N, C-alpha and C positions, 0 to 999 in steps of 0.2 A: 221243835222249830229247829231250820236249818241253820247253822253257824254261818254268822255276816264275813266278807272278805274284807281283810284289813287292808286299805289300800294305801294310804299316807297316815303319817303321825307327824306331829311337833308338841306343840302344849296339850294338843288333844288328838286320840284316836280316830281317824276318819273310816267309816265302815260302808260298805254297798251290803245292804239287807237282802239277802234271798226270800224271805217269806213274804211273798204279795208286793215286794218292791222291785225285783230285779228284772221284772218284765214290763217294767215302767219306762225302759230305755233310759238313754244315757249319750254322751256328746265328750269327746275329747279331743281339745284344740290345743295349737300351739305353733311358732313357728319352727322350721326343720332345723333339727339337730337340737332341739330342746327337752326330748326323752321322751316324746308320743310311744313310739314302739315299746320302749320298757315298759312304760304304765299300763301300755296294751297287753303286754305279755304277764303283767304282775295280776292284771283282774282277771284275764282268760284262765292260766293256771289257777287262779282260787275257784271259777268255776268248775274247772276240771277236779281239781280236788274234792268238792263236794257231790260229784255225780254228775254234773252237767255237761252235756257235748256242746262244742262250740265249733263256729264256723267262721275263719276269716281268711281274707288274702294276705299273702307275704310279698309285699310291694319289692323289697329290697333283699330278698333271703336270710335276713336276720333272725327270723320269728321260728327258725327251723331248732334252732338250739333248745327249745323249750322239750324237745324230747329226750334231752338229757342231762344229768345231775348239773347242779350250778357248784359254786365254791372256788377256790383259788383265785378268786379274784380280787387284785387289792382293793380296788373301788369299790367293790361290793361289801367286803369287809369293814372297809373306812364307814360306809354310810350306816352300815348294821351297828356298827359300834357309836357313831355319833347318836344314832335312836335309841339307843338302849336294848337293841334286840339281841339275845343270846341263844345259844343253842339251836342254830337254825339245822333244820333238816333237809339237807337239799337233796332233789329229786326231779326227775324226768317225768313226763305227762306221756300217756298213749296219743299217737300221732297218727293219723292218714294222711298221705300228701297227694295231692290231685293237681292236674295239669293240661288244660285246655289242649296241647300241643302232644301231650303223652311223652314228655321226654323226661322231667322233672319229678312226676306223680304220676299217678294213673287217670287214663283218658277221662275226662268229663265233658260229656256229651249231652246236649238237647234236642229235640226235633223239632223241625219249622212249625208242626202244627200246633206243639206246645208253648212254645215262642209268642206266637200271635201277630197278628197284622199290626197292632199297636206298636209292640215292643222292636218288631223288625223297622216299623217305620222309623222309631228313635235311632235305632242301630244305624240305618240308611241315611238317615238324615232328611226324611220326603218332608216335602211341603204338604198342605191338608188334602189339595188335588190328589195328590200322588198317593198319599196315604189311603183315600177313599177308591181309587183304582187296587190298590193292594187287597183292602178288606174285600171288595168285589170278587178278585181274583180266589181268595182263601173261600169264598160263599159258591164259588164254579166247582172249585175242587170237591165240597161236602157235596154239593148235588150231585155228582157226577162219581163220588165213591173213590175219589183219589187221594190215596195218604200222603201227607208232606212230611217227609221224614227227613232228607239231608237237602245240601244246597243245589245239587241237579236237579232236584223234584220240582222245586220253586223256580229255577231257572228255566226249565222245559215249560210249565205252568206257564210263566207270564210269556213264551213265545206262541205258545197255545192261545191265549187270549188274545197278544197283538195280532197273530194271523186270521182271528175270527173276531176282530172287533166289531165289527159291522151287525154281526150276529147277536154279538152279547148283549151290545147298546139295545137292540130291539127288547131284548129278554130282561136284561139286568139295570139299564141306565146307562148312560154316557160313558164309553172307555176311549179314553185319549189316547192315542197311539204315542203321542208325544211322553206321557206320565208313563206307559210301558216302556219306552226307551229309559227314561231316567231311573227307574226302578233296575233293568236290564244291567246299567253303568253303573249302580250302585252295588248290584250284586256281584258284579266282575271284580269290584275294590274290595269287598266283603271276602272274598275266596282269596284275593291275593294276601289278605292280613290274618288269613287261618280259617277262613268260616266253613270250609270244606271239612276240616277237621273236627270244628265244634259241634256241626249239627249232622245228626246221624244216631244210629243205634248200635248198641245197648244205649239207651239214654240213663243218667244217673236216677237213683233209686233215693226219695229224700229220707228213706229210713235207716239210710246206709251213713248220713251225716248223724245220725241221733244215737250212737252205740257206746257202750260203757265196757271199760276192761277192767278188773279187779276192783269194782264200785269207783273208779275215775271215769268221767267223761273224756272221749275222744277229741282230742283238737283235732278239726279239718282244715288243713293249711293248702288253701289254692296258690299255686307257684305263679305270680302275676309281674315278675319282672320283664319278660317279653309280654304279655299282655296286654300291659299298661301303657305300652307304645302304638296299642290301639285303645284310644280311650273310648270310642263308644261302645266298642264290642265290651270292652271290661266292665264300664257302668252297666248297659244294659244286662249283661249276664248275670251280675250279682242283685240286680234288680227282679229278674226273671226267677231266679232262686227264693228270694224274700217273697215274692206274690205265688209261688208254687207251694209254699208253707201256709200261707195265708188260705190259697184255695182248698190244699187238701188235709189240713189238719183238722180235728174236729174242735169243737167248742171245749174250753178247759176251766175257765175262770181264772184268778189268782189262786194258783198253787203255791206249796210248800218251798218248792225250788220250780226254773223254768224247765222246760222240756229240752230248750235249744236256745243257745245265745248268740245273735247273728253281728257278726263288726263288719262294718261297712267302710273300710280305709279309703282314703283321698274320695271322701264322699262331694266334694263340689263338682266332680265330673260328671256326677250324676245329674247336677241341677245346670249345669252351665248351657245355656240356649236351648233349656228344655221348654217345649210348649206348655202351655198351662192344663192342657187336659193330662198330661205326665205327670205333673207336679200335685195333681189332684189325686191321682190314682197314688202316688207315692204316700200322701199325706193320709188318705185313707186306709192303706195298707198299713203303716205305722200305727195309727192311732186302734183299727181292731184287732191287729196280729196279736197284740198281747193278751187277748182273751182266748187265743191257740196254745197260748204257754210260751211265746217265743219274746225273747228281749231282744232290742235292737238297739247297738251303740255305732254311732257316726262318729268316724276319726276323720279330721280334715284343719285346716292351718288357722282358721277363724270361723266363729259362729255365724258372722254374714254371709259365709257360703252357705249357709242351710234357709231356705224360704220360712217366715214366719211361722206358716200355720204348722209346718214339719217340725220344727225347733221347740214351738209350745209343749210338745209329744215329749220332750227329751228330759225328764226329773232328774237323773244325775250327771253331774257336770264337773269335769275336770278340765282346769284351763293352764297350759302352759306360756312361757314367755312368750310375747309379740314385740316386734321392734317397731318402733316409731319415729322414723326417719324423714318421711315426705308426708305431707298434707292427708294422703289418701289413707295411710297406715295410721296416722295419727285418728282418723275418724273412724277407723275398724276398731282400732284399743278401746275409744269410748262405746261404740256399740257393744262391744263384749263385756266391757265392767258394767252395761247396764242391764244384764241378762242373769247377772247373778242377786240373790237376796241380800239386800245391805247390810254390813256390818260397821257400825260406828266406829270401831278400833282399828281400821282397815279402809286406806285412800286405794280401792279396788283400780282405778286407771293407772295410778302413778306405778302400784306394785307390779301388773302386768309388765310393765317394760323393765322391770328390774328384778325378775326371777332367775335364780340360777338353773343349771341344767338339773333335771329331775325335783325341782322346785315345781310347786304348783298352788293357783289358788281352788278351791275345792268346795262343792255344796252337793249333798246327798240327800235324797229321802229320806225321813225318818219314818217311824212306826206309824204314823196316822199318813203317810203320804205326802208329809210337806217338806219342802226344799231346806234344810239348814241354812242357816248365815253362811255366808261366805267365809272361809278360813284360811290361811296360808301355811301350806305344810310340806315336808318332803315325801316321797313315793317310797313304800318300801321295796327293796331290791326283789326280783324273783328268785324264786329256790331251783330254779331248773339253770340251763346255761344261758348266757347272752352271747348272741351272735350266731353266727352259721353253724351247719354241720359240715362235716368231709361227704365226697361223694362216695366214698365206702360206708358212712354211714345212711345216707340216703338210700342208698341200693339195699341195706340191708331190712331198713325201716319198709320199703315197699316189698319186700320178699315176704316178710312177717306179717304184712298187713291184714285185716281181717276183710278186705275185699281183692284180696291178691286173686289176679286171674280172671277177675269178673268181668272187667272190661276193656281187656288188652285188644281183645280180638275184634273188630268192627262187624257190622253185621246188615249186609245190603237185600232186603226182602223186597219183593214187588211193591210197587209205589207210583207216584204220577209219572215219574221220569218211565220207568219201564210201560204204563201202561200207554202212555202219549206215544212213545216209540212203537208199539205195537200197532195203534191207531194210525200213526204215518205209515208204516210198512203195508198194512192193508187199503189204505187208501191208494198207497202207489202201486200196488199188485191191482186192485180195480182199476184203475188209469191206464194200467199197462194191458189189462184184457180189453177195454175200449178201446183203447188205439189198437191192437193187434185186430179187433171185428171191423172196426172204420177202416184198416189197411186192405183187408181181405174184401170188404164191399166193394172199395176205390177199384181194387186190382181187378175182380170179377167185373166191377162198369167198364174198365178200360178195356180188357179181353173181349166183350159182348160189344162194344164200339168198332173194335177193330175188325171184329168179324163182318159186323155189318158193312163197315166201310168198303172191306175185301169183295164183299157179294156186289156192292155199288161201284167197284173202281172202273174208270175209264180202260178201254182197248189200249194194248201195247202198240206200238208203230206198225210192226209186221199184223196184227191182229185187223187193225183197222183197214191196212192195204189191202189185205186179204177179203175182206167184207167188201169193200168197195169193188174189187175185181169180180168178187162173185156176183155182186148187183149188176155189175156191167154185162156179165156173161149171161143174162138174159136173153139179148140178140148175138147174133151170128157175129154181127160185124163189131159189136163190143167184145165178143169172147176173143178174137182175133188181136184186137187192138192190145185188150187185156193181158193176153197171154205174152205179147212183143213188150209189155211194159215190164211185167213182173220178171221177165227175164233179164231185160235191160237193169233193172235197178238191183236184184240181187247179183248180177254178174258184176256190176260196176262195185258195189261194195265190199262183196267177197272175193273179188279179186279174179273174177272169173274171165272167159274170154270175151272178145268185144262182140257187142251185139251185130247181127247181120242187118242190113236193111231189109226193112220190109216191101215185100213185091208191091205195096201200095205206092212207091216213091219211083 
């Protein structure tokens, strides 16, 4: 049996049990500045110390300190003393840094095909009709053997679908050019948010999230201080990782300890304006992924941020303080209080507004999988450094990483963009040949017409006069008159001498 993680204590010790229970999921809630990040760090390094890898987003850059030993922190020392914790062995945890933009960590990429039309539709905020066109485009790509790897592949595909909408409507169903245009505009916005860097190859391998060093699980930290500025990209990306874990990992049942624990920070972003189909998918993944040996912990301000059918799957609960200055906030506090198993010794609704920094209301699963009654306690300080590391320490972590050099160089192999560009070029060349043949045929026709016209051309003035004279010369009188006319006319026009009067006059 794996040693449990001590999370908090006061009158009693509060443990997260790993055997059969850590993959029953959990939630950490509380207002900004109440200590959620420290609680997250405490639980994450607890998993690491027990050989369990962790994936979590670092929203503010504060979590990188977990890679360095703690200590020399007066507040930490004071809290340990208050809780009666002695002989603390401060230590850092093995860390791999990731960054979608490739600046503060190893590049983290996914292919468009892996993301799929449903999650892309969420990322682009498409309506049902537009999502249908997106799914149709993916079907067209599959049927034509076109890989969708990066953003330019999808952009080229949508252009191709739009240009041939009439053809595809007959074969696949209605293709709205208006929907194609909306998708193209969404892709342009996504590109401006960094989608070009996110989509592509080499795509991340999930096995690289599930490594250990010296018996400790690696903490995978996603630098999200910039990514969070594009909330749809952030939340959809994390959901993609979670769904990929569900799709790829084999069934494992309840293990002595999880294969991986996944922390979903700022979880409310996932569910804001989410369509019911997406919420249903999240609920399904959360419910079933535990059988793959994966634990999921949502981190957000209020339990009400999470839909009830998802919240029902989260057995381990840690509640930090909430504010209740407005009627809406008071209602949120009441809802949060109702999520706990009641303790007759504690007025939970009142206590939520009175908690100090690092103080929590906590209810964790016992050996039978039943939530314990809610209790009030203080979070045990982490053994790693609290706060960010220096840029030099970050660089050193990246250089010494287990995946150093594996993802830095992007790969651009032949895919939909290249295939469609080739088709466009071939079509242009064929059209050029047709145009050249038509032009040559037209020129030949024009030449033939010119020749026929020349053969039928009327006589020149001189030829007409000459022929007329020749016809007149059939009689002697005509020949004499004709000779006089010819001389007279030519002489007058060409500047010859004046014509002599005929003997006839």
